[in-house]
C-alpha positions, 0 to 999 in steps of 0.5 A: 500500500502506497501511503503517500497517495492516501487523501483524507475524507471523513468517510475514508478515515472511518472505513480505515479505522473500522478495518484497523479494528477488525485487523487487530481482532483477527490478529492480522498484524501485517495488515494492521500495520499497513492500515495504521500507516495509511491512517497516519498519512491520511490524517497528516494530509490536513491541518489537524486540530487536537482536542485534548480532553485529558489536559483540557487543551486545544492545539492546532499544529502543536500551537495552543489555542486559548479558549474561554470556559464556555468555548471549551465546554461546547467542544467537550460536549460535542467530543463526548458524542460521535453522533450529531448533538441536537440543538435541544440537547446542547441548549439543555446541557450548556445554557439551561439557566437562560430562556430557550430563545436566548440559549439558541442565540448563544449557541450560534454565537459560540459555534461561530466563535470557536470556528473563528478561534480555531481557524477552521469553518468546518471544525464544527459542522452543522447537521440540520438539527444540530452540530458535531465535530468536523473531520479535522478535529482529533479527540484524544479521548476517542483515540485513547479509548480505542487503543485501550479497547484493542489492548483489552482484547488480549491477555498477558504480555504486550508489544513494547510499543503498545505497552509504552503507549498505555503507560503514557495514557495512564500517566496522562489520566492520573494528571488530568484536570479533574476540577474543570470537569465539574464546571460544565453539565456534561462533566460528570459523564466525561469524568465517568468515562475517564475513570473507566478508562483509567481502570481499564488501562491500569488493569491491562498494564498490570496484567502485562507486568504480571506476565513478565513476572514484575511482581513489584509493579503488579503489586503497586497497580493491584493496590491502585485497582483496589482503590479505583473499584474494589467491587470489580471482579477483575480487581479480585482476579488480579489480586488472586493471580498475583498471590499465586505468582508469589507462591502465596496460596493462603494470600490468594484465598484471603483475597478471594474471601475478602472479595466474596465478603464485599460482594455479599455485603454490598450487593448480596451477590456471589463471585462468578463460577470462573473466579471460584474455579480459579481459586479452587483449581490453582490453590488446590483446596476447596473453599 
């Protein structure tokens, strides 16, 4: 594939992204590499605007664009949806404190302002009854979620380059500007997505570390997962596998019992059959 001849269109980019995801799912590494190269070349054929939700920054060709809080809120709200967001939804999310007529006028004003500040009339596209981000706007959250989702389809070790990207994503999530998320209506939804992403990327890095017998790092990440969501079964499974890797079968059983008690206390539920089989078969003792 001659990636130098690929030209950007929104539909072509979407098709390549879908094909790339399928290639990863099928384990076709050569095809995935070629598709990734084509996507990179295509995205470089227009002046990309980077919407960095983790740092709450907007950049064009690496240059930081200063935006007001209301302008950032508009971009962030649109970034949370891949579909068009209707005017009614935007009015409710962004301007619920004013009358409908004034809110619609404010929306039009801010759409115009953002387009002008970004220097791109298609940064926000009108879809008839609403708006969506244009093809020149790259949203870091979407890219991070795709990267982590692809990594979560496998278990065990990871290629060095993929592992490094996940580590960088986790560090960015840990350093994100949490306070700003609470200043606009859709902030709670964004914060939940970021929390979910942080849990998933931490878990996947921990699994890779355990596969490499890095007990120290796995232990640190296991503690982080317990703080993020102790009720998630994947947290308990990692703790059990970590203890077994240490040769501590008693510790594995204690981790299982702590999780069982938490489920019973909080949800009146029991661990899944697969987790029960893990502890009984590997620890070699009935519970």
